[in-house]
N, C-alpha and C positions, 0 to 999 in steps of 0.2 A: 339581610344579606348585603354585603358590601362588595360583591363581585357578580359577574354574569352567572346566571343559572341556565344550563343547557338542557337538563333533564326535567321531567315533571316532578311534582311532589308526590309523596305517597301518604295516604291517610289510612291508618290502621290502629285499632285498639285505643281510640281516643287521642291519638298523637299524629302530628304532621311531620314528615321527614323530608328535608331538603338539603341537597348538596350543591356546591358551587365550584367555579373553576379555580379558586384559591385552595381547594381541598378541604374546605370547611363543611362539616355535616352538622346541621342544626335540627334539634327535635323540639317542636312546639306543642303545647296543649291545643287540642282541637276545640277552641272556645272562642267566644266573642272578644275577650280581652287577650292581649298579647302576653303569653307566659312561656318563657324559654325554659325548657326542662333540661336540655343538655346541649353542649357545643364541643366539638372535637375536630382537630385538624388531622386529616388522613394522610398528609404528606405529598399528595399528588392531586391534580384536578379530578373532579367528579363530573363527568359528562353524561352519565346515564341516569335513568330513573330507578330509585330503590324499589325492590320487590319484597314480598313476604310470602313464605311458604312454611307450613308446619310450625308456626310460632317463631320462626327465625327471619330476621330482616337481613337481606343481602344487599350490599352496596359495592359497586365496582368503581374503583378509581382508575386512573390511567395506567397504574402499575400493579394493583392488587385487587383481589376480591375479598371483602370483609363480610363476616357473618356475626350478627349480634343476637343474643337471646337472653332471657332472664332466667 
C-alpha cells in the first residue's frame, strides 16, 4: 500500500482484503509469499474495515458501499 490505511484488514477464504485512503482496494493471497490477486480503485477513500456476510464482501468508501461476490 502506498497510502495510509485507516481500517483493519479482513482475512476470509484464504485472502487478505485491505483498503487505503487513496481509494485502492488490494486483495492478497493469505500466504507467506506476497501474491497480489487483485487491485482496484474505488474512487474515494476507504476508511473502514471490510466485512464479509453470507459469502459477500462489503467495503465502504467515503461515498459508496460496495458488495463483491463470486
